[in-house]
Structure formats: C-alpha cells, structure tokens
C-alpha positions as CSV (number, residue, x, y, z in Angstrom):
1,M,6.8,-21.9,25.6
2,K,10.2,-21.8,23.9
3,L,8.7,-21.2,20.4
4,K,11.2,-20.7,17.7
5,Y,8.7,-19.2,15.2
6,I,5.4,-17.3,15.6
7,I,2.9,-16.1,13.0
8,I,0.6,-13.3,14.2
9,T,-2.5,-12.6,12.2
10,S,-6.1,-11.4,12.6
11,V,-9.2,-10.7,10.8
12,T,-9.4,-7.3,9.1
13,R,-9.9,-4.8,11.9
14,D,-12.1,-2.2,10.2
15,D,-13.6,-1.4,13.6
16,L,-10.3,0.1,14.9
17,K,-9.1,3.5,13.9
18,D,-5.6,2.2,13.1
19,N,-6.9,-1.1,11.6
20,G,-5.1,-3.1,14.2
21,I,-1.5,-1.7,13.7
22,Y,-1.1,-0.9,17.4
23,Y,-1.9,-4.5,18.4
24,Y,0.4,-6.1,15.9
25,N,3.2,-3.7,17.1
26,K,2.5,-4.5,20.7
27,C,2.6,-8.2,20.1
28,I,5.9,-7.9,18.3
29,K,7.4,-5.8,21.1
30,E,6.3,-8.2,23.8
31,I,7.5,-11.3,22.0
32,K,10.9,-9.7,21.3
33,K,11.2,-8.7,25.0
34,K,10.3,-12.1,26.4
35,S,11.8,-14.3,23.7
36,P,14.3,-12.4,21.7
37,K,15.4,-15.4,19.6
38,T,11.9,-16.2,18.4
39,K,11.3,-15.3,14.8
40,I,8.1,-13.4,14.2
41,E,6.0,-13.3,11.0
42,I,3.0,-11.0,10.7
43,L,0.3,-11.8,8.2
44,V,-1.6,-8.5,7.9
45,P,-4.5,-6.9,6.0
46,D,-3.9,-3.9,3.8
47,F,-4.6,-1.4,6.6
48,K,-6.9,0.7,4.4
49,K,-5.9,4.3,4.7
50,N,-3.4,3.6,7.4
51,T,-0.7,2.3,5.1
52,K,1.8,5.1,5.9
53,L,1.4,4.5,9.6
54,A,1.9,0.7,9.2
55,I,5.1,1.3,7.2
56,K,6.4,3.7,9.8
57,I,5.6,1.4,12.8
58,F,6.8,-1.8,11.2
59,S,10.0,-0.2,9.9
60,K,10.8,0.9,13.5
61,N,9.8,-2.4,15.0
62,P,10.2,-5.0,12.2
63,P,9.0,-8.6,12.3
64,F,11.3,-11.3,10.7
65,I,8.7,-11.7,7.9
66,F,6.1,-9.2,6.7
67,N,3.4,-11.1,5.0
68,H,0.4,-9.6,3.1
69,N,-1.6,-11.8,0.7
70,L,-2.7,-10.6,-2.6
71,E,-4.9,-13.8,-2.7
72,T,-5.4,-13.6,-6.5
73,I,-4.4,-12.0,-9.8
74,K,-5.3,-8.3,-10.6
75,R,-8.3,-9.2,-12.8
76,L,-10.1,-11.2,-10.1
77,H,-8.9,-9.2,-7.1
78,H,-12.0,-6.9,-6.8
79,I,-14.3,-10.0,-6.9
80,I,-12.3,-12.2,-4.5
81,K,-11.3,-9.3,-2.1
82,P,-14.1,-6.7,-2.6
83,K,-13.1,-4.7,0.5
84,S,-9.5,-4.5,-0.6
85,N,-7.6,-2.8,-3.4
86,F,-5.0,-4.6,-5.6
87,K,-2.9,-1.4,-6.1
88,S,-2.9,-0.7,-2.3
89,S,-1.8,-4.2,-1.5
90,I,1.1,-4.0,-4.0
91,N,2.0,-0.6,-2.6
92,L,2.0,-1.9,1.0
93,L,4.5,-4.6,0.1
94,K,6.6,-2.3,-2.0
95,K,6.8,0.5,0.6
96,I,7.6,-1.7,3.5
97,K,10.5,-3.2,1.6
98,Q,11.7,0.3,0.5
99,K,11.6,1.7,4.0
100,N,13.3,-1.4,5.5
101,P,15.2,-3.4,2.8
102,K,16.3,-6.1,5.3
103,I,12.8,-7.1,6.1
104,I,11.7,-10.3,4.4
105,T,8.4,-9.8,2.5
106,K,6.0,-12.5,1.6
107,S,2.7,-12.9,-0.3
108,G,0.4,-15.7,-1.1
109,I,-2.2,-16.5,-3.8
110,M,-5.0,-19.0,-4.1
111,L,-5.3,-20.8,-7.4
112,G,-8.3,-22.3,-9.1
113,L,-10.4,-19.1,-9.2
114,G,-10.4,-18.6,-12.9
115,E,-6.9,-17.2,-13.4
116,K,-4.8,-17.9,-16.4
117,K,-1.2,-19.0,-16.3
118,K,0.0,-15.9,-18.1
119,E,-1.8,-13.8,-15.4
120,I,-0.1,-15.7,-12.7
121,I,3.3,-15.3,-14.3
122,K,2.6,-11.6,-14.7
123,L,1.8,-11.4,-11.0
124,F,5.1,-13.2,-10.1
125,K,7.0,-10.6,-12.2
126,K,5.1,-7.7,-10.4
127,L,6.0,-9.2,-7.0
128,K,9.6,-9.8,-7.9
129,K,9.9,-6.2,-9.2
130,I,8.8,-4.9,-5.8
131,K,11.3,-7.2,-4.2
132,V,9.0,-9.7,-2.5
133,N,11.1,-12.5,-1.2
134,I,8.7,-15.4,-0.7
135,I,5.6,-16.5,-2.5
136,T,3.1,-19.2,-1.6
137,M,0.5,-20.8,-3.9
138,G,-2.3,-23.1,-2.8
139,Q,-5.5,-24.5,-4.1
140,Y,-8.6,-22.3,-3.3
141,L,-10.9,-24.4,-1.2
142,P,-14.2,-22.8,-0.2
143,P,-14.8,-22.7,3.5
144,T,-18.5,-23.1,3.1
145,K,-20.9,-23.9,0.3
146,N,-21.9,-20.2,0.2
147,H,-18.4,-19.1,-0.9
148,F,-17.0,-19.0,-4.4
149,K,-16.9,-22.3,-6.1
150,P,-13.5,-23.3,-7.5
151,K,-13.3,-23.1,-11.3
152,K,-10.5,-25.6,-11.3
153,Y,-8.5,-28.0,-9.1
154,L,-4.9,-27.8,-10.2
155,T,-2.8,-30.9,-10.5
156,K,0.6,-31.6,-8.8
157,K,2.1,-31.1,-12.2
158,E,0.6,-27.6,-12.6
159,F,1.7,-26.6,-9.1
160,K,5.2,-27.8,-10.0
161,Y,5.2,-25.9,-13.3
162,L,4.2,-22.6,-11.5
163,E,6.9,-23.2,-8.8
164,K,9.5,-23.6,-11.5
165,K,8.3,-20.4,-13.3
166,A,8.5,-18.4,-10.0
167,K,12.0,-19.7,-9.3
168,K,13.1,-18.8,-12.8
169,I,11.8,-15.3,-12.3
170,G,14.1,-15.1,-9.3
171,F,12.2,-16.0,-6.1
172,K,14.5,-17.9,-3.8
173,F,11.6,-19.3,-1.7
174,V,8.5,-20.6,-3.5
175,Y,6.0,-22.9,-1.8
176,S,3.5,-24.4,-4.2
177,G,1.0,-27.2,-3.7
178,S,-2.7,-27.9,-3.2
179,L,-2.5,-27.6,0.6
180,I,0.0,-24.8,0.9
181,R,-1.3,-21.8,2.7
182,S,0.1,-18.3,3.1
183,S,1.2,-19.1,6.7
184,Y,3.4,-21.9,5.4
185,Y,6.9,-21.6,6.9
186,K,10.0,-23.7,6.2
187,T,12.9,-23.5,8.7
188,N,15.6,-22.9,6.1
189,I,14.7,-19.2,5.6
C-alpha cells in the first residue's frame, strides 16, 4: 500500500487478559517488518492493571508516536471516562516516556464539556511536566443524542488562545480547532 503513516487504535479491550497489548505489539512488528519506513502511531487505552506490561512491551518495540488521550481535565475525568482513571492515564504517559525517552508522546482533549480555561492550562502544565510532546484539542461533539450534551461550543478565537497558551508552556506541536481529533497528524513531525 506504500503508506507513509499509520495510526493503530481499538476500542478498550477489557475482554482480553492483557487489554489488547499483544495485538498492538504484533501489528507494530508486522508493519515494521513489511514496511520499515512507515511511521506508526498507536492510540491506546489506559490498559487498566497492565500498565507495567504495556510500558515494557512498547519500550522494546516502540511506535513512532505513543498516543493516549486524557479526553478532559481532572475534575471531569471520572464523569467523561468513568471506566478510566486520570492518575493512571497520566502515569502511563509519564512512564512510557521515562522508559523510552526517544518515543514521541501525544495526548488529546475534548473541549466544551464544562472545563474552565485555568483547568485546561493546568492540564497543559501537567502534560508538559511529564514530557508529552504533542497535544490535540477539539470540540466535543456528541456521537448520539444519548451522549453528554456540550456545555459550550468554542470559537476559533478561543481555540487559537489555547493553542498559544500551550505553545507558551513549551509544546512544540499543538493542534487546536473545532474539528481537530486526537488522531490528527501533520507531516512535519
């Protein structure tokens, strides 16, 4: 297929003992074997109690980008991601970077869920402290009428403001806009 860039993701695999780590790893190995120049990004869940295994496996066989979305600020995390844990998510990003400093780490958040600007800035600082390289910010859009309703739709000006704040904090790559999603990739990385 001659693909230059691939993003591998899945739904959370709570049904599997390793939460899907084996399959991510196998995909990375096969792609590297058949297309060594293809850059690979994995967009992963928090792996529940298998964080240590994930860190070990992905440090031995690293993707180009390791992406795990926080989705929202700490205060809203348990509401928006009730099956996840904010501290565990931060720890996963932190530990993967510590174990393999060359790996590019990335996280994304959705905006419009009731977060305050100061909470977003605090999250930027937290992500920068654990050496996350890339941050994406997009407008939360409910997939169905049964999902959370947005508290606010941000303007272009507000997205630009948050992008500038993130860059001022030190992120080299910041993607911010109403239709930006966590899988957003720009070729200059």
